N, C-alpha and C positions, 0 to 999 in steps of 0.2 A: 362727521369728521372725528378721528381719534387723535388726541394729543399724544405725541411721542417726544421724549427729550432727545435733543441732538448732542453731538460730541462737545460743542462749544457752550453747552448749558442752556441754549435757547430751546423753545418749544416749536416743533413743526407739526403740521396737521396732515395726517394720512387719510385719504378718503376711504370710507367704509364701502364694502361691496354692496351694490344696490341691485334690486330686481330689474329684470329686462322690461323696460317701459313699453316697448313695442309689443311684447308678448302680453302684458297686462291689458293694454288698450284693445288688442285684437280679441282676447277672450272675454273681456267685459262687454264688448259690443255684441258678442254672441249671447251673453247673459241677457242683454236688453231685448234681443229677438225672442228669447224664451218667455220673458215677461210679457212681451207684446202678444204672443200666442195666447197666453192666459187671459189677457184683457179682451182680446178679440172674441174668444169663446164666451166670456162673461157677457159681452154685449149681445152676442147671438142668442144666448139663453133667454134674454128678455123678450125676444120675438117668437119664441116657441109657444105654440098654443097648447099648453099643458098646465095643470094645477101646480100651485106652489109646492105641494107635497111631493109631486112627481119630479120636481126640479131639484129638491133638496140634495139627493145623491150627487147630482152634477155640480151643485154649489160646493159640496164637501170635497169632491175630486179637485176642483179648481183651487180651493183653499189649501188642500194638501200639496198640490203642485207649486203654488206660490211659496208655501213654507219651505219646501225642499230647495227651490231655486234660491230663495233669500238666505237660508242657512248655509247653503253650499257656497254662495258668493262670500258670505262673511268668513266662513272657515278657510276658504281658499285665499282670500285677500290677507288674512291675518296669520297664515300658517308660518310656524317657525322652522319648517323643514328647509334644510340647506339647498335642496334641489330647486326651490322657488327662487333662489338668488342667481341661478345660472343663466347666462345669456345664450340664446340660440344663435350660434355662429355657423353651424354646419348641419345639413339635413341628415347626415349619417353620424348621429351623435345621440347620447343619452338625453341632453336637454331638448332636442327636437322630438324625441319619443315622448318626453314629458308633456310637451306642447300638444302632441297628437292625442294623448290621453285627455288633456284638458278639453280639447275640441270635441272628442267623442262623448265625453260626459255631458257637455252642454247640449249636444245634439240629443242625447237621451232625455235631458230635461224637456226639450222641445217635444219629443215624442210622448213623454209622460203627459204633458199638457194637452196634446192632441188626442189622447186616448179617451178623453171624457166623452160621455154619451152625446152631448150636443154636437159633436163633430161628426156623428153618424146618424143624424136625423133622417128618417125615411121620406119618401116622396109625399106622403100625407102630412108631413110636419110633426110626426110623433116621435117621442124619444124611445130608443130601444130599452129593453129591460136593464135595470140598474145592476151593476156588478163592480166589485172591487178587485177582480182578478187581473185586469190589465194593469192597474196601478201597482199592485203587488209584484207582478212579473217584471215590470220595468224598473221598479225599485231594487229588485234582486240584482239586476244587471248593473244598476247605478252603484250600489254598495260593493258589488264585485269589482267594479272599476276603481272604487276607492282603495281596495286592497292593493291593486297594481300601482296606483298612484302613491300610496304610502311607502311601498317597498322601493319605488324608484326615487322618490324625493328624500327619503330618510336614510337609505342604505346604499343604493347603487349609483347615485349621482357623484361626480368627482368631489373628493375632499370630505365626504360624509364619514368615512371610516379611515382614520389616520393612525395606523398601527404598523410598526416595523415588523417585517417577517411575514411571509405568505401564509404560514400556518396560523399565526395569531390573527392575521387579517381575516382569514376565512372563518375561524371560530368566533370572532367578535361579530361578524355579520350574522352568523347563525343565531347567536344569543339576542341580537337586536330585532330579529324577525317578529317574535311574539309581542314585543313592546310596540312595534310599529303598526301591526295589523290587528291588534286586539279589538279595538272599537269597530273596525270595518267588518271583521268576521262575525262579531256579535250581532251587528245590524243585519248581516246576510241571514243568519240563522233565525233571528226574530221575524224578519220579513218572509222567510220561507214558510214559517208556521202559518202566518196570515194568508199566504198564497194558497196553501193546501186547504185551508178552511173556505176561502173564497171560491174555490173550484166547485164546491157543493152548491146545491140549490138553496140560496139564502134569501131571506126576506128583505124588504125595504129597510127595516130597522137594523137588521144585521149588517147590511152593506154600509150603512152610516157608521155603525160601531166599528167595523173593520177599518174604515177610513181613519177613525180616531186612533185605532191601534197603530196604523202606519204613520200617523202624525207623531205619536209618542216615540216611535222608533227613530224618526228623523231628528227629533229633539234629543233623544237619549244618545244618539251617535255622537253628537257634538259634546255633550256633557261627559260621556264615558271616556273621552280622551284624557281626563284627569287621572285615569288608572295608570297612565305612563309614569306618574310620580312614584308609584310603588314598584311597578314592573321593572323600571330601569335599574333600581337598586337590587332587586331580586335577581335580575339577569346580569348584573354587573356591567351595564353599558351607560351609566350616568355621564361618563366623560365624552360620549359622542355628541357631535354638534346638534343633531336633531333632538336630543333629549336634555340638553344643558338647561334649558329654560323650564322652571317649575310652573306647571299649569295651575291657575287659581281655582280654588274651590270655596266659594263664599256661601253664606247661609242661604241666600236666594237660589243658588245653584242646587244645594241639597234639597230644598223644598221642591223645586221643579223636578229633580230626579225622582223623588218619592211620588210625586203626582203622576209622572210618566209611568213609573213601575205599576202603580195602582191602576191607572187607566188601561195599560196593556193587559194586565191580568184580568181585569173586569171584562174587557172586550173578548178575550179568548174564552173565558168561562161563559159569557152571555151567548156567544155563537154556538159553543159546544152543547149548551143546554137547550 
């Protein structure tokens, strides 16, 4: 509730715009199904007659999937994007399209978890050769979906850009694009590099290292959102609703960013050498 002075000097309370609770419950239920898929494969992996060493890549894939799902839920639930506040009242509307993107992304999380080797055990109960290519491929699609999600919830949703005049409105939207999609595009590029390396014949250790690289990308994506603090000023869109809130950059965030950068570079060099 926001206090607003009335004409007679009293204070009245105006309710703030809240998120669509039905949308939140529906999407969070789908998140739960994605986590269930991860837990199911983790249980199935215990019954596979293979050495622990051969199971390590599958464990790494499941850990990666769990990190992606958890980080995504956290970022989605705490997003300051105005589009997250819009209620879905009509299926022919931008909020409904935003809901559709939410659903597709969570389905991709489910597919990511299902791509782990234990889901494709042969008739003899043996694990297929380890590979990080499926995980990298699906993460490219996931981060690509983030690009669309950012554009929709930061720029194209109703009330995101409030500028008088059609020409000014258009130019403001153009300047807001790089601010909105910077982190998502960076994640797509970083994941694409990993995917290209994973397509080659890589060893067991290289698969594990590539999973670490993908994990650093997932974490870096969330932390790189802080770049909006500087990009919004450089592009002159600080006044827009999506970028009004300053993103925090604490010491622990800087430490994690440095570790992610070092881990990603190490992984790429390790596989290339």
